[in-house]
C-alpha positions in Angstrom: 0.0 0.0 0.0 1.4 3.4 -0.9 1.3 6.0 1.8 0.9 9.7 1.4 4.4 11.1 2.0 3.0 14.4 3.3 0.8 12.7 5.9 3.7 10.4 7.0 6.0 13.4 7.5 3.3 15.2 9.5 2.9 12.2 11.7 6.7 11.9 12.2 7.0 15.6 13.1 4.1 15.3 15.5 5.7 12.2 17.1 9.0 14.2 17.5 7.1 17.1 19.0 5.4 14.6 21.4 8.7 13.4 22.7 9.9 17.0 23.1 6.8 17.8 25.1 8.0 15.4 27.8 4.5 14.1 28.1 4.3 10.3 28.0 0.6 10.4 27.1 1.4 12.4 24.0 4.1 9.9 22.9 1.7 7.0 23.6 -1.0 8.7 21.6 1.0 8.0 18.4 0.7 4.3 18.9 -2.2 1.8 18.7 -4.2 2.2 22.0 -2.6 -0.2 24.5 0.5 -0.5 22.4 3.6 -2.1 23.8 7.3 -2.1 22.8 10.3 -4.3 23.7 13.6 -2.5 23.8 17.0 -4.2 23.5 15.5 -7.7 24.0 13.6 -6.7 27.2 10.0 -7.6 27.9 7.1 -5.9 26.3 6.2 -2.7 28.1 3.4 -0.1 27.6 4.5 2.8 25.4 3.6 5.4 28.1 5.8 3.6 30.6 8.8 3.5 28.3 8.3 7.2 27.5 8.1 8.0 31.2 11.3 6.1 31.8 13.2 8.0 29.2 11.8 11.3 30.4 12.7 10.5 34.0 16.2 9.5 33.0 16.7 12.5 30.8 14.4 15.3 32.2 15.5 17.8 29.5 15.2 15.3 26.6 15.1 16.6 23.1 14.4 14.4 20.1 15.4 15.2 16.6 14.1 13.5 13.5 17.2 12.8 11.4 15.6 11.1 8.5 12.4 9.5 7.3 12.6 6.6 4.8 9.5 5.4 3.0 10.1 1.9 1.7 8.5 0.2 -1.3 7.0 -2.5 1.0 5.0 0.1 2.8 7.2 0.3 5.9 8.6 3.6 7.2 11.9 4.0 8.9 12.0 7.0 11.4 15.6 7.8 12.2 16.1 9.9 15.3 18.7 11.2 17.8 18.0 12.4 21.3 20.0 14.6 23.6 19.5 15.2 27.3 21.1 15.4 30.7 21.2 12.2 32.7 19.2 12.6 36.0 21.5 10.0 37.5 24.9 11.5 36.6 24.1 15.1 35.6 26.1 14.5 32.4 24.8 15.6 29.0 24.5 13.0 26.2 25.5 15.8 23.8 28.9 14.2 23.1 27.4 10.7 22.5 24.0 11.2 20.9 22.4 7.8 20.7 20.9 7.4 17.2 18.4 4.8 16.3 15.9 3.8 13.7 12.4 2.7 14.4 10.5 0.9 11.7 6.7 1.4 11.7 4.0 -0.1 9.6 1.3 2.5 9.4 -2.4 1.5 9.6 -4.9 2.7 7.1 -7.5 3.6 9.7 -5.8 6.4 11.6 -2.8 8.2 12.8 -1.3 5.3 14.7 1.9 3.4 14.2 3.1 0.0 15.4 6.8 0.2 16.2 9.0 -2.7 15.4 12.1 -2.2 17.5 
C-alpha cells in the first residue's frame, strides 16, 4: 500500500514534538491504543511507561528527526537522535548522541503506528 508522504512526514514531526513535550501520554497517543514495545530484547512494556522512563532518566530530553525513509514494501523508517542530561549522573549526552531507527507499519484507519524495535 502506498502511503501519502506528506501525511507520513506530518505524523513523524508530530511524534517528534510529542517526545519534546516530555508528556508520556502524547508519545503513547501516536501508537495503537494499549501499544507495547520491547527495547533491547527486554520484555514488552506499555509505550507510556517506556516514554516516562526516558523522560525521568533525561528530564530535558530533546528528540530530533534525522531522516524518514519510505520503503516500497509500505514500511517507514523513522531515524532519530536524542540529547539530554542524565538525571542520575548530571552529564549531558550531547557528546554521545544515541541514534536509532524505528520501523513502523502505518495502519490505514488512523494516525497510529506500530513500532518494530
